[in-house]
N, CA and C atoms as a LAMMPS dump frame, in Angstrom:
ITEM: TIMESTEP
0
ITEM: NUMBER OF ATOMS
261
ITEM: BOX BOUNDS ff ff ff
-5.0000000000000000e+02 5.0000000000000000e+02
-5.0000000000000000e+02 5.0000000000000000e+02
-5.0000000000000000e+02 5.0000000000000000e+02
ITEM: ATOMS id mol type element x y z
1 1 1 N 0.856 -1.165 0
2 1 2 C 0 0 0
3 1 3 C 0.908 1.236 0
4 2 1 N 0.577 2.161 -0.852
5 2 2 C 1.419 3.351 -0.966
6 2 3 C 1.029 4.384 0.086
7 3 1 N 1.89 5.32 0.296
8 3 2 C 1.641 6.413 1.246
9 3 3 C 0.441 7.214 0.785
10 4 1 N 0.327 7.4 -0.492
11 4 2 C -0.813 8.146 -1.057
12 4 3 C -2.129 7.453 -0.71
13 5 1 N -2.174 6.142 -0.829
14 5 2 C -3.385 5.392 -0.482
15 5 3 C -3.68 5.494 1.014
16 6 1 N -2.633 5.401 1.792
17 6 2 C -2.815 5.499 3.24
18 6 3 C -3.378 6.871 3.624
19 7 1 N -2.866 7.905 3.017
20 7 2 C -3.383 9.261 3.273
21 7 3 C -4.833 9.374 2.829
22 8 1 N -5.103 8.791 1.693
23 8 2 C -6.469 8.823 1.173
24 8 3 C -7.416 8.133 2.159
25 9 1 N -7.079 6.947 2.628
26 9 2 C -7.926 6.223 3.573
27 9 3 C -8.013 6.943 4.92
28 10 1 N -6.894 7.529 5.321
29 10 2 C -6.899 8.295 6.569
30 10 3 C -7.858 9.477 6.459
31 11 1 N -7.827 10.165 5.331
32 11 2 C -8.739 11.297 5.105
33 11 3 C -10.189 10.807 5.058
34 12 1 N -10.397 9.688 4.418
35 12 2 C -11.746 9.106 4.338
36 12 3 C -12.269 8.781 5.739
37 13 1 N -11.436 8.151 6.564
38 13 2 C -11.828 7.792 7.932
39 13 3 C -12.089 9.066 8.749
40 14 1 N -11.262 10.076 8.596
41 14 2 C -11.452 11.341 9.301
42 14 3 C -12.779 11.983 8.897
43 15 1 N -13.06 11.961 7.615
44 15 2 C -14.33 12.525 7.135
45 15 3 C -15.52 11.74 7.691
46 16 1 N -15.375 10.423 7.735
47 16 2 C -16.448 9.603 8.313
48 16 3 C -16.646 9.929 9.792
49 17 1 N -15.567 10.067 10.512
50 17 2 C -15.651 10.397 11.937
51 17 3 C -16.316 11.754 12.142
52 18 1 N -15.973 12.71 11.3
53 18 2 C -16.598 14.046 11.389
54 18 3 C -18.095 13.969 11.086
55 19 1 N -18.426 13.183 10.078
56 19 2 C -19.834 13.025 9.725
57 19 3 C -20.601 12.344 10.863
58 20 1 N -20.01 11.314 11.418
59 20 2 C -20.645 10.604 12.547
60 20 3 C -20.823 11.56 13.72
61 21 1 N -19.818 12.317 14.032
62 21 2 C -19.878 13.275 15.134
63 21 3 C -20.997 14.3 14.892
64 22 1 N -21.059 14.807 13.67
65 22 2 C -22.094 15.782 13.312
66 22 3 C -23.492 15.192 13.525
67 23 1 N -23.723 13.998 13.036
68 23 2 C -25.041 13.385 13.172
69 23 3 C -25.347 12.971 14.613
70 24 1 N -24.321 12.642 15.366
71 24 2 C -24.548 12.356 16.784
72 24 3 C -25.025 13.613 17.514
73 25 1 N -24.423 14.759 17.175
74 25 2 C -24.873 16.026 17.76
75 25 3 C -26.329 16.306 17.38
76 26 1 N -26.657 16.079 16.112
77 26 2 C -28.03 16.3 15.665
78 26 3 C -29.009 15.388 16.399
79 27 1 N -28.63 14.144 16.563
80 27 2 C -29.491 13.188 17.262
81 27 3 C -29.71 13.636 18.709
82 28 1 N -28.654 14.076 19.357
83 28 2 C -28.77 14.546 20.747
84 28 3 C -29.69 15.761 20.82
85 29 1 N -29.525 16.709 19.887
86 29 2 C -30.381 17.894 19.872
87 29 3 C -31.848 17.509 19.658
88 30 1 N -32.096 16.633 18.716
89 30 2 C -33.472 16.22 18.426
90 30 3 C -34.056 15.423 19.586
91 31 1 N -33.234 14.623 20.236
92 31 2 C -33.709 13.865 21.395
93 31 3 C -34.104 14.83 22.516
94 32 1 N -33.286 15.872 22.723
95 32 2 C -33.615 16.877 23.734
96 32 3 C -34.921 17.599 23.383
97 33 1 N -35.067 17.955 22.116
98 33 2 C -36.321 18.585 21.662
99 33 3 C -37.506 17.664 21.92
100 34 1 N -37.334 16.412 21.593
101 34 2 C -38.4 15.433 21.791
102 34 3 C -38.764 15.322 23.272
103 35 1 N -37.756 15.287 24.135
104 35 2 C -38.008 15.199 25.57
105 35 3 C -38.74 16.436 26.077
106 36 1 N -38.352 17.618 25.592
107 36 2 C -39.04 18.85 25.981
108 36 3 C -40.493 18.813 25.532
109 37 1 N -40.719 18.384 24.31
110 37 2 C -42.087 18.313 23.802
111 37 3 C -42.904 17.273 24.567
112 38 1 N -42.26 16.185 24.934
113 38 2 C -42.956 15.168 25.722
114 38 3 C -43.324 15.723 27.098
115 39 1 N -42.405 16.476 27.705
116 39 2 C -42.703 17.103 28.991
117 39 3 C -43.861 18.093 28.866
118 40 1 N -43.837 18.91 27.801
119 40 2 C -44.939 19.846 27.564
120 40 3 C -46.258 19.101 27.398
121 41 1 N -46.219 18.039 26.634
122 41 2 C -47.428 17.253 26.399
123 41 3 C -47.933 16.646 27.71
124 42 1 N -47.022 16.162 28.53
125 42 2 C -47.414 15.587 29.817
126 42 3 C -48.07 16.646 30.7
127 43 1 N -47.472 17.843 30.753
128 43 2 C -48.046 18.928 31.549
129 43 3 C -49.427 19.316 31.032
130 44 1 N -49.566 19.41 29.721
131 44 2 C -50.859 19.783 29.14
132 44 3 C -51.895 18.7 29.401
133 45 1 N -51.463 17.458 29.367
134 45 2 C -52.375 16.352 29.65
135 45 3 C -52.858 16.415 31.095
136 46 1 N -51.952 16.755 32.009
137 46 2 C -52.327 16.906 33.417
138 46 3 C -53.338 18.033 33.569
139 47 1 N -53.09 19.157 32.894
140 47 2 C -54.024 20.287 32.948
141 47 3 C -55.382 19.903 32.374
142 48 1 N -55.368 19.134 31.297
143 48 2 C -56.617 18.688 30.69
144 48 3 C -57.398 17.802 31.664
145 49 1 N -56.703 16.896 32.328
146 49 2 C -57.361 16.021 33.307
147 49 3 C -57.983 16.854 34.43
148 50 1 N -57.248 17.891 34.902
149 50 2 C -57.788 18.766 35.945
150 50 3 C -59.056 19.459 35.448
151 51 1 N -59.006 19.969 34.218
152 51 2 C -60.153 20.655 33.644
153 51 3 C -61.344 19.707 33.515
154 52 1 N -61.087 18.49 33.041
155 52 2 C -62.165 17.507 32.907
156 52 3 C -62.77 17.178 34.266
157 53 1 N -61.919 17.069 35.284
158 53 2 C -62.402 16.779 36.633
159 53 3 C -63.269 17.932 37.137
160 54 1 N -62.842 19.167 36.882
161 54 2 C -63.637 20.329 37.282
162 54 3 C -64.996 20.312 36.585
163 55 1 N -64.988 19.993 35.3
164 55 2 C -66.247 19.934 34.548
165 55 3 C -67.171 18.867 35.125
166 56 1 N -66.608 17.715 35.457
167 56 2 C -67.415 16.643 36.042
168 56 3 C -68.033 17.091 37.363
169 57 1 N -67.224 17.768 38.195
170 57 2 C -67.736 18.233 39.484
171 57 3 C -68.819 19.279 39.295
172 58 1 N -68.637 20.175 38.305
173 58 2 C -69.658 21.182 38.035
174 58 3 C -70.949 20.52 37.576
175 59 1 N -70.85 19.537 36.717
176 59 2 C -72.039 18.824 36.257
177 59 3 C -72.714 18.112 37.42
178 60 1 N -71.912 17.497 38.266
179 60 2 C -72.459 16.802 39.434
180 60 3 C -73.199 17.78 40.348
181 61 1 N -72.595 18.947 40.584
182 61 2 C -73.244 19.959 41.427
183 61 3 C -74.526 20.468 40.773
184 62 1 N -74.502 20.663 39.464
185 62 2 C -75.692 21.103 38.746
186 62 3 C -76.807 20.076 38.905
187 63 1 N -76.478 18.807 38.743
188 63 2 C -77.49 17.761 38.859
189 63 3 C -78.045 17.681 40.279
190 64 1 N -77.175 17.846 41.263
191 64 2 C -77.635 17.833 42.659
192 64 3 C -78.583 19.002 42.92
193 65 1 N -78.191 20.206 42.471
194 65 2 C -79.065 21.376 42.659
195 65 3 C -80.374 21.216 41.909
196 66 1 N -80.285 20.681 40.712
197 66 2 C -81.488 20.479 39.899
198 66 3 C -82.435 19.499 40.592
199 67 1 N -81.892 18.429 41.127
200 67 2 C -82.703 17.429 41.841
201 67 3 C -83.334 18.055 43.081
202 68 1 N -82.557 18.87 43.812
203 68 2 C -83.086 19.535 45.008
204 68 3 C -84.211 20.488 44.63
205 69 1 N -84.059 21.208 43.535
206 69 2 C -85.115 22.119 43.071
207 69 3 C -86.371 21.338 42.678
208 70 1 N -86.184 20.208 42.021
209 70 2 C -87.342 19.385 41.643
210 70 3 C -88.082 18.896 42.883
211 71 1 N -87.325 18.455 43.882
212 71 2 C -87.947 17.981 45.12
213 71 3 C -88.706 19.125 45.795
214 72 1 N -88.094 20.307 45.824
215 72 2 C -88.751 21.47 46.435
216 72 3 C -90.036 21.813 45.682
217 73 1 N -89.98 21.81 44.364
218 73 2 C -91.174 22.095 43.573
219 73 3 C -92.261 21.058 43.822
220 74 1 N -91.871 19.792 43.896
221 74 2 C -92.858 18.742 44.169
222 74 3 C -93.479 18.949 45.555
223 75 1 N -92.659 19.325 46.536
224 75 2 C -93.191 19.613 47.872
225 75 3 C -94.168 20.783 47.823
226 76 1 N -93.792 21.837 47.082
227 76 2 C -94.682 22.997 46.959
228 76 3 C -95.998 22.609 46.297
229 77 1 N -95.92 21.784 45.25
230 77 2 C -97.143 21.341 44.573
231 77 3 C -97.99 20.494 45.512
232 78 1 N -97.354 19.618 46.272
233 78 2 C -98.085 18.769 47.215
234 78 3 C -98.772 19.617 48.279
235 79 1 N -98.048 20.596 48.811
236 79 2 C -98.622 21.475 49.836
237 79 3 C -99.8 22.25 49.268
238 80 1 N -99.623 22.78 48.036
239 80 2 C -100.699 23.545 47.403
240 80 3 C -101.925 22.65 47.183
241 81 1 N -101.698 21.46 46.691
242 81 2 C -102.838 20.546 46.471
243 81 3 C -103.504 20.17 47.789
244 82 1 N -102.717 19.944 48.798
245 82 2 C -103.289 19.599 50.1
246 82 3 C -104.13 20.745 50.631
247 83 1 N -103.626 21.981 50.475
248 83 2 C -104.36 23.144 50.978
249 83 3 C -105.649 23.36 50.208
250 84 1 N -105.646 23.144 48.884
251 84 2 C -106.866 23.384 48.099
252 84 3 C -107.843 22.239 48.194
253 85 1 N -107.37 21.028 48.197
254 85 2 C -108.26 19.867 48.177
255 85 3 C -108.421 19.218 49.561
256 86 1 N -107.454 19.404 50.391
257 86 2 C -107.477 18.732 51.689
258 86 3 C -108.437 19.367 52.676
259 87 1 N -108.697 20.635 52.591
260 87 2 C -109.56 21.307 53.546
261 87 3 C -110.949 21.176 53.163
């Protein structure tokens, strides 16, 4: 093998190492971006769950109040009927 060939292969290997290093940096950067986006998504998912829970509680409270109002109205109707027909 001649010195010229050895230099050529050495340059080729150096270029490959530089290319590998460059792409390793890119992979690390993209992995970090991905992790940040995953963290953001996790936080947003937690916020969404909190919001859904609040909505469920509001609906539950609405249904409880609505049921209480219905019972009160039925009591009022019963009292009115008793007063008009019962006496």
